[in-house]
C-alpha positions in Angstrom: -0.1 0.1 0.0 1.1 3.5 -0.7 0.7 5.8 2.4 -0.4 9.5 1.4 1.5 11.8 3.9 1.6 15.5 5.1 2.2 17.6 2.1 0.4 14.9 -0.6 -3.5 15.5 0.3 -5.0 17.7 2.5 -7.6 16.9 5.3 -10.5 19.0 5.3 -12.7 16.7 3.0 -13.6 14.4 0.5 -11.6 16.7 -2.0 -8.4 18.4 -1.3 -9.0 21.5 1.0 -5.6 23.4 0.7 -3.5 20.7 -1.3 -3.9 18.7 -4.3 -5.3 14.7 -4.4 -2.9 12.7 -5.5 -3.9 10.7 -8.5 -3.6 6.7 -8.3 -1.0 5.6 -11.0 -1.7 2.1 -12.6 -3.5 -0.1 -10.8 -3.9 2.0 -7.6 -7.2 3.7 -6.7 -7.8 7.1 -4.9 -10.7 6.6 -1.8 -11.9 8.1 0.5 -14.1 7.2 4.0 -16.9 9.6 4.7 -20.2 9.5 6.8 -23.2 10.6 4.4 -25.5 13.3 4.9 -29.1 12.1 4.7 -31.2 13.7 2.1 -33.3 16.1 2.4 -30.4 18.1 4.0 -27.3 16.4 1.8 -29.2 18.2 -1.3 -29.8 21.6 0.6 -26.2 21.8 1.4 -24.9 20.7 -2.0 -27.6 23.3 -3.6 -26.0 26.1 -1.1 -22.0 24.8 -1.6 -23.1 25.8 -5.8 -24.5 28.7 -5.0 -21.6 30.0 -3.9 -19.6 28.9 -6.9 -18.0 26.5 -5.2 -17.8 23.7 -8.1 -16.4 21.1 -6.2 -20.2 20.1 -5.0 -21.1 18.8 -8.5 -18.8 15.8 -7.6 -18.4 15.0 -4.0 -21.5 13.8 -2.1 -22.4 15.7 0.9 -20.1 14.2 3.8 -18.7 14.2 6.7 -14.5 13.1 6.2 -13.2 9.5 8.3 -10.1 9.4 6.0 -9.1 11.9 3.4 -8.2 11.0 -0.1 -5.7 8.4 0.1 -3.9 6.1 -2.7 -4.4 2.2 -2.4 -3.1 -0.4 -4.6 -5.8 -2.4 -6.0 -4.3 -5.3 -4.3 -4.5 -4.2 -1.0 -8.7 -2.9 -2.0 -9.9 -6.0 -0.1 -7.9 -5.6 3.0 -9.6 -2.3 3.1 -12.9 -3.3 2.5 -12.0 -5.9 5.1 -10.9 -3.6 7.6 -13.5 -1.0 7.2 -16.4 -4.0 8.0 -14.4 -5.1 11.2 -14.4 -1.3 12.5 -18.1 -1.1 11.8 -19.3 -4.5 13.2 -17.7 -2.8 16.6 -19.1 0.9 16.5 -22.3 1.8 17.8 -24.9 4.1 16.0 -24.5 7.9 17.0 -26.4 11.0 16.6 -24.7 13.7 14.9 -26.0 17.3 15.0 -24.8 19.5 13.0 -25.2 24.3 13.7 -24.1 27.1 12.4 -20.6 27.8 10.5 -17.6 28.7 11.0 -14.0 28.6 8.8 -10.8 26.8 8.6 -9.1 30.8 7.5 -6.9 31.9 7.2 -4.9 28.6 7.4 -7.5 27.1 4.5 -10.0 28.4 2.0 -12.8 26.4 4.1 -16.8 27.3 5.5 -18.2 24.6 6.9 -20.9 23.5 9.1 -19.3 22.1 12.7 -20.1 19.3 14.6 -22.3 20.2 17.9 -22.9 16.5 18.3 -21.0 13.1 17.5 -17.1 15.1 17.0 -15.7 12.8 19.3 -17.6 9.7 17.6 -16.0 10.4 14.5 -12.8 11.6 15.7 -12.6 7.7 17.4 -14.3 6.1 14.9 -10.9 8.1 12.2 -8.7 7.0 14.2 -9.6 3.4 13.9 -10.0 3.8 10.3 -6.2 5.2 10.2 -4.9 1.8 11.3 -4.0 -1.5 9.7 -3.8 -1.7 5.9 -5.0 2.1 6.2 -2.6 3.8 8.4 -1.4 7.3 7.6 -0.4 10.6 8.9 -2.7 13.6 8.6 -1.3 17.6 7.5 -3.6 19.0 9.7 -5.7 17.8 13.1 -8.7 15.6 12.4 -11.7 18.0 12.4 -15.1 16.9 11.5 -17.3 19.2 9.4 -19.2 19.8 6.3 -18.1 21.6 3.9 -19.8 24.0 2.1 -17.5 26.4 0.6 -13.6 25.7 -0.4 -11.2 27.8 -2.7 -14.2 30.2 -3.6 -13.7 34.0 -3.1 -13.3 35.8 0.4 -16.4 37.4 -0.6 -18.0 34.1 -1.6 -16.6 32.6 1.5 -17.9 35.1 4.2 -21.1 34.9 2.4 -21.5 31.2 2.9 -20.4 31.6 6.4 -23.1 34.4 7.4 -26.0 32.7 5.2 -25.9 29.3 6.6 -25.6 30.3 10.1 -29.1 29.2 10.5 -28.2 25.6 9.9 -29.2 23.5 12.2 -30.0 19.5 11.8 -29.7 16.2 13.5 -29.3 12.6 11.8 -28.4 9.0 13.2 -25.0 7.6 11.7 -25.8 4.1 11.0 -22.8 3.6 8.6 -19.5 4.4 7.1 -19.3 4.5 3.4 -15.9 4.3 1.3 -15.7 6.4 -1.6 -13.8 5.8 -5.1 -12.3 8.4 -7.3 -13.2 7.6 -10.6 -11.3 9.3 -14.1 -13.5 11.9 -14.0 -12.8 13.0 -10.7 -16.3 12.1 -9.7 -16.2 10.5 -5.8 -18.6 7.1 -6.1 -19.8 4.9 -3.7 -18.2 1.8 -3.3 -19.6 0.4 -0.4 -21.3 1.3 2.8 -20.4 -0.8 5.9 -23.5 -0.5 8.5 -23.2 0.0 12.2 -23.9 -3.1 14.3 -22.1 -2.0 17.4 -24.0 -2.4 20.5 -24.1 -0.6 24.2 -22.4 -2.2 26.7 -25.0 -4.3 28.7 -27.3 -4.0 25.5 -28.6 -7.6 24.3 -28.3 -8.1 21.1 
């Protein structure tokens, strides 16, 4: 497996935020792992992102990143799927609550909706995913969020941060999704891995 390190990919979302996604070579895949935001919220946030001029929203499902873009050799893909299935099998579904807006500026030109609930669970999940066949370093500290503006003008970022402050929604995260980046730079679902863990003392 080829590990992607600090300057090779950025960590803020499935697309690079403040960096370029490393292109997969022959017999390789660029993957990402995320929690998908459900409908109708996903479309609402995607349309908002597009309205601010962020064309990347057309190629990226609305999500909370768990593992940023990472290049994997094709022969390692079965190991990656087994790894994610094992982690999901011991993960208990949890609630994600989104509220307001924030920004990574000036470090990175990104405006996002932060998690006010579920962030620790996402961080724990991300730490587990970044082990075994997906062990890698991060260029930035892990910070779960939903992007609503990236690499657009400062004015557009200001508008996104101001106009989306009223966002408030919650949903149950009950699976993690493996995405593959295709030749057209679209992120497509490869597989979903349901969370089937149980709370201590819970009867399966």
